[in-house]
C-alpha positions in Angstrom: 21.8 -7.5 21.5 24.7 -8.5 19.4 25.0 -7.0 16.0 23.7 -9.4 13.3 25.3 -9.7 9.9 23.8 -8.1 6.8 20.9 -9.9 5.1 22.2 -12.6 2.8 20.8 -12.7 -0.8 19.4 -16.1 0.0 16.9 -14.5 2.3 15.3 -12.6 -0.5 12.8 -15.4 -1.5 12.5 -17.1 1.9 9.0 -17.6 3.5 7.4 -15.6 6.2 7.8 -18.6 8.5 11.5 -18.9 7.6 12.1 -15.3 8.3 10.4 -15.7 11.6 12.7 -18.6 12.5 15.8 -16.6 11.5 14.6 -13.7 13.7 14.0 -16.0 16.6 17.4 -17.6 16.3 19.1 -14.3 16.0 20.5 -15.0 12.6 19.2 -11.7 11.3 17.5 -8.8 13.0 14.2 -7.1 12.1 16.2 -4.0 11.3 18.3 -5.9 8.8 15.3 -7.5 7.1 13.4 -4.2 7.0 16.4 -2.3 5.6 16.8 -4.9 2.9 13.1 -4.8 2.0 13.1 -1.0 1.8 16.2 -1.0 -0.3 14.7 -3.5 -2.7 11.5 -1.5 -2.9 13.3 1.7 -3.5 15.7 0.3 -6.1 12.8 -1.4 -8.0 10.5 1.6 -8.1 11.9 2.9 -11.4 11.1 -0.5 -13.0 8.5 -2.5 -11.1 6.8 0.5 -9.5 5.1 -1.6 -6.9 4.6 1.0 -4.1 2.6 4.2 -3.8 4.1 5.1 -0.4 7.1 3.8 1.5 7.3 4.4 5.3 11.0 4.1 5.8 11.4 6.1 9.0 8.3 4.6 10.7 9.1 1.1 9.5 12.6 1.2 10.9 11.3 2.4 14.2 8.8 -0.5 14.2 11.7 -2.9 13.3 13.8 -1.6 16.2 10.9 -2.2 18.6 10.5 -5.7 17.2 14.2 -6.3 17.9 13.7 -5.2 21.5 10.8 -7.5 21.8 12.8 -10.4 20.3 15.7 -9.7 22.6 13.4 -9.8 25.6 12.4 -13.4 24.6 9.1 -12.6 23.0 8.2 -14.8 20.0 5.5 -14.6 17.3 5.2 -15.8 13.7 5.1 -12.2 12.3 7.2 -10.5 15.0 9.8 -8.4 13.1 8.9 -9.6 9.6 8.4 -6.9 6.8 5.2 -7.0 4.8 3.3 -4.7 2.5 -0.4 -3.6 2.3 -2.6 -2.4 -0.6 -3.5 1.2 -0.8 -7.1 0.7 0.0 -6.4 -0.2 3.6 -5.8 2.5 6.2 -2.6 2.9 8.0 -2.0 5.7 10.5 0.0 8.5 9.2 -0.5 7.8 5.5 -3.3 8.7 3.0 -5.6 6.1 1.5 -5.9 7.2 -2.0 -7.0 3.9 -3.6 -5.1 4.7 -6.8 -6.6 8.2 -7.2 -4.9 11.6 -7.7 -5.4 14.4 -5.3 -4.4 15.5 -1.8 -5.8 12.9 0.6 -5.5 13.6 4.3 -3.4 11.1 6.3 -5.4 8.6 8.3 -5.5 9.0 12.0 -5.7 5.3 12.8 -5.0 1.8 11.3 -7.9 -0.2 9.9 -8.6 -3.3 11.9 -6.7 -5.7 9.7 -3.6 -3.5 9.8 -4.0 -3.1 13.6 -3.9 -6.9 14.0 -0.8 -7.3 11.8 1.0 -4.6 13.8 -0.1 -6.0 17.1 1.5 -9.3 16.0 4.7 -7.4 15.4 4.7 -7.3 11.6 6.7 -4.4 10.1 4.7 -2.7 7.3 7.1 -1.1 4.8 4.6 0.7 2.7 1.4 0.8 0.7 1.2 -0.8 -2.7 -0.2 0.5 -6.0 -3.7 -0.3 -7.2 -5.7 1.1 -10.1 -8.2 3.8 -9.6 -10.8 2.6 -7.0 -9.6 -0.9 -7.7 -11.8 -1.2 -10.8 -9.5 -3.0 -13.3 -7.4 -6.1 -13.6 -4.4 -4.0 -14.5 -2.4 -1.7 -12.2 -1.9 1.4 -14.2 -3.1 5.0 -13.6 -2.4 8.7 -13.9 -1.6 9.0 -10.2 1.4 6.6 -10.2 2.1 5.2 -13.7 2.2 1.5 -14.4 3.1 -1.3 -12.1 5.0 -4.0 -14.0 5.1 -7.8 -13.8 8.4 -9.1 -12.3 8.3 -12.0 -14.7 8.2 -9.8 -17.7 8.3 -6.0 -17.4 6.3 -5.4 -20.5 3.2 -7.1 -19.0 0.9 -6.2 -16.1 1.0 -8.1 -12.8 -2.8 -7.8 -12.9 -5.1 -5.9 -10.5 -6.3 -4.5 -8.6 -3.9 -5.8 -6.0 -1.1 -5.6 -8.6 1.4 -3.7 -6.4 1.1 -6.2 -3.6 1.6 -9.1 -6.1 4.6 -7.5 -7.8 6.2 -6.8 -4.4 5.8 -10.4 -3.3 6.7 -12.0 -6.6 9.9 -9.9 -6.8 11.0 -11.0 -3.4 10.7 -7.5 -1.8 8.5 -8.9 0.9 7.4 -12.5 1.6 3.7 -11.7 1.7 1.3 -8.8 1.4 -2.4 -8.0 2.0 -4.6 -7.1 -0.9 -8.4 -7.0 -1.5 -10.7 -8.9 -3.8 -13.9 -7.5 -5.2 -14.0 -9.3 -8.5 -10.9 -11.4 -8.4 -8.5 -8.6 -7.3 -6.4 -10.9 -5.1 -6.7 -14.1 -7.3 -6.1 -12.5 -10.7 -2.7 -10.9 -9.8 -1.7 -14.0 -7.9 -2.4 -16.0 -11.1 -0.3 -13.7 -13.2 2.7 -13.6 -10.9 3.0 -17.3 -9.7 1.6 -16.6 -6.2 -1.0 -18.1 -3.9 -3.8 -15.7 -3.3 -6.7 -16.3 -0.9 -10.1 -14.7 -1.2 -11.6 -15.6 2.2 -15.2 -15.8 3.2 -16.9 -12.4 3.4 -16.2 -10.7 6.8 -13.5 -13.3 7.7 -11.1 -10.4 7.9 -12.9 -7.4 9.5 -13.4 -4.5 7.1 -13.5 -2.0 10.0 -13.8 0.9 10.2 -16.0 0.3 7.1 -19.2 -1.7 7.8 -18.6 -3.6 4.5 -16.6 -3.0 1.3 -18.3 -2.4 -2.1 -21.7 -3.5 -0.8 -20.4 -6.9 0.3 -18.4 -7.8 -2.9 -14.9 -7.0 -1.6 -12.9 -8.9 1.0 -9.4 -8.5 2.3 -7.0 -11.3 1.6 -3.3 -12.4 1.5 -0.8 -13.0 -1.3 2.2 -15.1 -0.8 4.6 -17.5 -2.5 3.4 -20.5 -0.4 0.1 -21.7 0.9 1.5 -21.8 4.5 2.6 -18.2 4.3 -0.8 -17.1 2.9 -2.5 -19.1 5.7 -0.3 -17.5 8.3 -1.1 -14.0 7.1 -4.8 -14.9 7.0 -4.7 -16.3 10.5 -3.2 -13.1 11.9 -5.4 -10.7 10.0 -8.6 -12.7 10.8 -7.5 -13.5 14.4 -8.3 -17.2 14.1 -5.8 -18.7 16.5 -3.9 -20.5 13.7 -6.5 -22.7 12.3 -5.6 -22.0 8.7 -1.9 -22.8 9.3 -3.1 -26.1 10.8 -5.2 -26.7 7.7 -2.1 -26.1 5.5 -0.3 -28.9 7.4 -3.1 -31.4 6.9 -3.5 -33.8 4.0 -7.1 -33.7 2.9 -9.2 -36.9 2.5 -9.8 -38.0 -1.1 -12.1 -35.4 -2.6 -14.5 -35.2 -5.6 -13.4 -32.2 -7.5 -15.4 -30.6 -10.3 -13.5 -29.2 -13.3 -15.3 -26.2 -14.7 -14.1 -24.2 -17.7 -17.3 -22.7 -19.0 -17.3 -18.9 -18.7 -20.0 -17.4 -16.5 -22.5 -15.0 -18.0 -20.7 -11.9 -19.3 -22.9 -10.4 -22.2 -19.7 -10.0 -24.2 -17.8 -12.5 -26.4 -15.2 -14.3 -24.3 -13.0 -17.3 -25.0 -10.6 -19.4 -22.9 -7.0 -19.2 -24.1 -5.8 -22.7 -25.1 -2.7 -22.3 -23.0 -4.8 -21.5 -19.9 -7.1 -24.4 -20.6 -4.1 -26.8 -20.9 -2.6 -25.5 -17.7 -5.8 -26.0 -15.7 -6.4 -29.5 -17.2 -2.8 -30.4 -16.3 -3.5 -29.4 -12.7 -6.6 -31.6 -12.7 -4.4 -34.6 -13.7 -2.0 -33.7 -10.8 -5.0 -33.8 -8.5 -6.0 -37.2 -9.8 -2.5 -38.4 -9.2 -2.8 -37.2 -5.6 -5.8 -39.5 -5.1 -8.8 -37.2 -5.9 -11.6 -37.8 -8.3 -12.0 -35.1 -11.0 -15.3 -34.9 -12.9 -16.7 -32.2 -15.3 -19.2 -29.8 -13.7 -20.7 -26.5 -14.6 -22.2 -24.3 -11.8 -25.6 -22.9 -12.6 -24.5 -19.2 -12.8 -27.5 -18.0 -14.8 -27.7 -14.2 -15.0 -25.6 -13.6 -11.9 -23.9 -10.7 -13.6 -27.0 -8.6 -13.3 -26.6 -8.6 -9.6 -22.9 -7.8 -9.7 -23.1 -4.5 -11.5 -25.4 -2.5 -9.1 -23.1 -3.5 -6.2 -19.8 -2.7 -7.9 -20.8 0.5 -9.6 -22.5 1.9 -6.5 -19.3 1.1 -4.7 -17.4 3.2 -7.2 -19.9 6.0 -6.7 -19.3 5.9 -3.0 -15.6 6.1 -3.4 -15.8 8.9 -6.0 -17.5 11.0 -3.3 -14.3 10.7 -1.1 -12.0 12.0 -3.8 -10.8 15.6 -3.2 -11.3 16.7 -6.8 -13.4 14.4 -9.0 -12.2 16.2 -12.1 -8.8 14.4 -11.7 -10.5 11.0 -12.0 -10.2 8.9 -15.1 -13.2 9.6 -17.4 -14.1 5.9 -17.1 -14.2 6.2 -13.3 -16.5 9.2 -13.5 -18.8 7.4 -15.9 -18.9 4.3 -13.6 -19.7 6.6 -10.7 -22.6 8.2 -12.5 -24.0 4.7 -13.4 -23.6 3.8 -9.7 -25.7 6.7 -8.8 -28.5 5.5 -11.0 -28.2 1.9 -9.7 -27.9 2.8 -6.0 -31.6 2.6 -5.2 -34.0 -0.2 -6.2 -31.5 -2.0 -8.4 -29.0 -2.3 -5.5 -31.6 -3.5 -3.1 -32.8 -6.1 -5.6 -29.3 -7.3 -6.3 -28.7 -7.8 -2.5 -32.0 -9.6 -2.2 -31.0 -12.1 -4.9 -28.0 -13.3 -3.1 -29.7 -16.1 -1.0 -31.3 -17.5 -4.2 -28.1 -17.4 -6.1 -26.3 -19.2 -3.3 -28.9 -21.9 -3.3 -28.9 -22.4 -7.0 -25.2 -22.2 -7.7 -24.4 -24.0 -4.4 -26.2 -27.0 -5.8 -22.9 -27.9 -7.5 -21.6 -28.9 -4.0 -24.1 -31.6 -3.7 -22.1 -33.3 -6.5 -18.5 -32.2 -5.7 -16.5 -31.0 -2.8 -14.5 -28.4 -4.6 -14.6 -26.7 -8.0 -11.4 -26.2 -10.0 -11.7 -23.4 -12.6 -9.4 -21.0 -14.5 -8.6 -17.8 -12.6 -8.3 -15.8 -15.8 -9.1 -16.6 -19.5 -5.7 -15.3 -20.8 -2.1 -14.8 -19.8 -1.2 -11.3 -18.5 -1.8 -8.6 -21.0 0.8 -6.1 -22.1 1.2 -2.8 -20.2 -0.9 -0.1 -22.0 -3.4 -2.6 -23.5 -6.2 -0.8 -21.8 -4.9 2.7 -22.4 -7.1 5.1 -24.4 -10.1 2.8 -24.5 -13.6 4.0 -23.8 -15.4 2.7 -20.8 -17.3 0.1 -22.8 -14.2 -1.0 -24.7 -12.3 -1.3 -21.3 -15.2 -3.4 -19.9 -15.1 -5.7 -23.0 -11.3 -6.1 -22.8 -11.4 -6.6 -19.1 -14.1 -9.3 -19.2 -12.3 -11.1 -22.1 -9.2 -11.4 -19.9 -10.9 -12.0 -16.5 -14.4 -13.5 -16.7 -14.0 -16.3 -14.1 -13.4 -14.8 -10.7 -16.2 -12.3 -9.9 -19.2 -14.7 -9.2 -17.6 -15.9 -6.0 -17.6 -12.2 -4.8 -21.3 -12.0 -5.3 -21.8 -15.2 -3.3 -19.3 -14.2 -0.6 -17.7 -17.6 -0.6 -13.9 -18.4 -0.4 -11.6 -19.2 -3.3 -7.8 -19.8 -3.6 -5.7 -19.1 -6.6 -2.9 -21.6 -7.1 -0.1 -21.3 -9.7 -0.8 -23.5 -12.7 2.5 -23.2 -14.6 3.6 -20.9 -17.4 2.7 -19.9 -20.9 5.2 -20.4 -23.7 6.1 -16.8 -23.3 7.3 -17.5 -19.7 4.3 -15.6 -18.1 2.6 -17.3 -15.1 -0.9 -18.8 -15.2 -3.3 -19.7 -12.4 -6.3 -21.8 -11.4 -8.9 -21.3 -8.7 -10.0 -23.8 -6.1 -13.6 -22.7 -5.1 -15.7 -23.8 -2.3 -19.0 -23.2 -0.5 -19.5 -21.1 2.6 -16.9 -21.4 5.3 -14.7 -23.8 3.3 -11.3 -22.0 3.7 -9.8 -24.9 5.7 -10.7 -27.4 3.0 -9.4 -25.2 0.1 -6.2 -24.4 2.0 -5.5 -28.0 2.8 -6.0 -29.0 -0.8 -3.9 -26.2 -2.1 -1.1 -27.1 0.2 -1.2 -30.7 -0.9 -1.1 -29.6 -4.6 1.9 -27.4 -3.7 3.9 -30.4 -2.5 3.5 -31.8 -6.0 3.9 -28.6 -8.0 6.6 -26.9 -5.9 5.8 -23.5 -7.6 7.6 -21.6 -4.9 10.9 -22.9 -6.3 10.6 -20.6 -9.4 11.3 -16.9 -9.0 11.7 -14.1 -11.6 14.9 -12.2 -12.3 14.6 -9.1 -10.2 15.0 -5.4 -10.9 16.8 -4.7 -7.7 
């Protein structure tokens, strides 16, 4: 194989698909792309701090193998393309610490989602930072420090997939996998100008786990474009490309419900005027694209009472895997203890309520095809805003910033964050497109159409590398 030139700076913010084309055409090699991604990750660690572990040696070996496959004439949309994964997903040879301190043993095998990515030829450069057991919408912790927002380093990129979002937004990789248990893909996507897809529950296999956080958490992609997010979802879910096809289709005129009322939270919450204005502006764009937009409010009721037993029992389960629980944040230990209390009848009752909640809340889809709602109630908070708070104070601050995403985790239905513009401070904002069961294709098609009008991928932050 002839030697390829060094990666040009213009490749830094190219798409997964474009990088695949460049590899197929021999314009760049996988080794070059991987070296470039690793160098950006390493250079930015002192500022962005997006990664918990980098796998330089193994990634370069994988890239060399991809180059051999490309030279033999093999093709594939992810063959030789560098990506990143969140540190709650297993990759052989690395620990899965999920934001916690302690000496975790390296995993012997890839989880199923990672296995599918690697089988497709993707080169995984490392595991990205996440808060302790993914509990919070900010990516800070004693184990690794604070991960920062590429758009403004004094602010969080969100969480819990904050490291993955920071890596993609900064142009280190074109896309990454995260996970979403209460908005943990959609929230950081909103706060970093990315597309984030929360797929239907079990769309991407959670194996070797039977389920994640008692059915709340799903694995999902973050990317700068809808097509890239759809591509990563197709590979991780092994769908045969149906979501990429959806991203290339223009949807028929839809009836879209605009919802800004905050679901039940038991704490005082308000929608920031800048976020409200951004979501309403998107609703006008959707009207301009030929859709009808009407006000709706899903009948959420007391859905929050079914969320806590599942989430806190999930924290308890993960606490039991930590080598030394004394090293956990006191808020984590408290949540784990509450999970132990809720793990019996309360958890069973919460799971039993899901069909009734789906029926009641799903009634909104007899009136509209898709719901448009804010992804968060505020722009990204400053780094350290949650430091030193008690558990209750943290919960209040967290709910005040992010009260909109979690109901769809209880229901297990899909949602897509789309960028909604920027606050006066220059920080990104986002909105959710929410659908009923198995509506990913519809949501992706609508998001892609919106992207043609909004062109959010044309805006990139100044980078630390």
